[in-house]
Phi, psi and omega in degrees: 000319179296319179297320179298319179296319178296319179296319180296318180295318180296317180297319180296322179296316178298322179295318180296317179296319179297318179296319180297320182293329182269347184293155177295143177264154182288164178296150180272165180292134178295155181278336178211168178086188182302132180080004189277176179296320185085202184278105183291338186277353185295133170267131189260125172280134180229113184234151171251123181253158175086224184249151180302326182284340182210071183275161163243127179270132181244135181228132180195166182291138177277067179200156181306135180290156173302160183303324181284348184093179182257140170296151186249127174247116175267115186258114184253114190285164173288161184295119180096343182264069193270354181267123180300342179297336179295335178244018188300326181296316179292317180299317179298319178300315181297315181299319182284352172263001175102008183274153162263119183253126175249128183238087181285128176270087187276003184224133163263118186301130180067016178226356183243136173277139176304327181293341180271347187298318181301313181294320179295314180299318181298316182292323180292317180294318179299312181295321181295317179297323177295323183288327182261002186304323183259010177282119185290340178270321178286304175037072183292134173265102186286356174272352178231081181242134175233151176240129176247127176230135178247133180053241181296339176293340181289305176298330177295320177298320177296319179299314181297322178293319181295325184257016186303311182297317180295322185269001179073031179253152175292140177288127181290144172279336183222135168242123180245104183265104183265113178051064185299150177188182174071027180272133177295134181275349180192175184301331185252007182270159177286136178139175179280119177287143181269135170290181172285094188290349175293350178277356176293134187299138183301334182277000179290141171263127182240126177238124173249126184230131182232172171255169184269357177264134182052044193268347188301311183293319180294322177299312181298316180296318179300311183292329176294314179298317179295320182291317186283344172279065194287340179282343179274123183292157184302326182287000175246019179234144180218137174247127183231139176235126174273137184253136176293152183211117182248027180300321183235199182225134355286152180289157175259123183236114186271081182263184177296332181270001187303324181291346180280157177191111189287143172214108186296345177294345181250024180294127181299330181295341181262001182257127183295126181277147176289154178291153176287127179303137181296328182265015181295133179294149179290136179292154177296159179304136183281132177233115183280145172221158188299330182290347178285333186283142174290135175287168177299320178297319179293321178297319179297317181294320178297321177299319179294319179298318184285353176251355186294142175240142180292139177215193184299332175298329178284297191283336176260346180257273187295312183294313182295320178298317178296316181301314180294321179294320179296317178300319179292314183298318184283345180252006178089008179284167181236183183291330179297313178295323180295318179296325182284347180290118185295342180285336188299302186282339185291125179251014178065206191227152170293167184297340178269009177093353180287130182292136173289146180305130183287157174292142170272126185233132185214137168269117183299148177292144178303143177287128180282137177293152181298145179295144179262129179296151178304130177086352181282154179278112184293345179266000183292141183246000000 
């Protein structure tokens, strides 16, 4: 009986392998255009700016920048995912499309409070932009700034945009919130506290994009961010959902970790850190608190992020959507025109010709103002 069971298991394994070998393969990354490979010949400059304890990593092509400069992508990582290699595939794509990518490490794992992250991130980005301002290869074009945030990095991107004028940062033309999460539910709760998001400039284009797996929290967070950016009109907001598809092998699974994609070439450990300034002030005494520690759920998610590999959901989903949104934002386009672009929702086809599930794209309905009670002064503030 035992031998029969082993034979059955072995046969099932062979059947699974045979099926996988015969299954349709997913679409490959395009050679040009949105979501594409970009310039394969580019040599990438990788620098650590600022201080070793709180660096900002800068990535850009090692060649003279165009006369107009490079568009700037500020990449804000998920909570606990502080190594740029976890997002290296996307960063590499951006660099090969001509971007200057800034990756501020706004968190020391198990030593940073979420409530301190917005101020830390703002100071790091401001300092980094100042440091590369005269670099002829980096050459940031501050009129073309986009912010990408994953999980807790999404509300952080909204915070930086809301406080840009106060913090001396350029106002982003695009905020791309990838699978938002980690928002504090109240003044004393764990999470990223939200600024007054109504201060985000009306001309900003905001795209919130989620996957369909474990999507309830990300959906709610996305709609909250879009709703609270009340000065931005509805036609400049877009909600996008990527759908999992198991028609072929390997399957595409749109999880919370889907925007990540590891590339060891972007490992922080291989990037030379700047020396600590001799006249740097001594940091205040460290005082640990429970909110600094990663929860079990966060540890699991970081593990998933650190194992993620780029696939068609990345280059035809998240990357392509960002590329199209950036082109629209920098040219004065809005979400209505972006939604109407037939390339946006199209995820191309499996190798057997079967279409990959299209992106769900929606312009959120305008938020209705609160009802005014009978006899109340509608102009009262």
